[in-house]
Residue, then its C-alpha position, 0 to 999 in steps of 0.5 A: m281493510l277487513p271488517e270486524v269479526k262482529f260483521g262476519t257471516r256463517g256462509l262465507n269465510c275470508f282468510k288473510n294470505d299472511r303466508n304470501a301463498d300463490l293463491e292462483r296456483l293453489n286454486k288450480t291445484l285444488k280444482s284439478r286434483h280435488h274439483i274444489v274452487i276457492d276465491g282468490g280475492y278481488g280488487k285491492l284484496k286479490g292475492k291478499t285474501f282467499r274466501i271459502s264458502n261453506m254453504g249450499d252443497e258443502t258438508d263437513a267432509t267436503i270442507a275437511t277435504l279442502i282444508e287438508a288439500a290446502r295444508r298439503f299445498l302450503r306444506r309443499a310450498r314451504d318446503v320448496t321455499e326453505a330448500 
């Protein structure tokens, strides 16, 4: 369902949600706390993938903020699941 790496693009990255994270909740958290929005997939891939744009106004700093915020969210979600 996902294309080979050679067909990728530098402006948009698509990631498989192999941790089954609640992408809708992740997106709401990122938006409310950091003013960052990701795409939670659409069609058959909704909830199974998420996309992050690294073009336009994005900088190394904004991408680093997104990555760290997503890490914290996933860490908390894992801790709740394991409790």
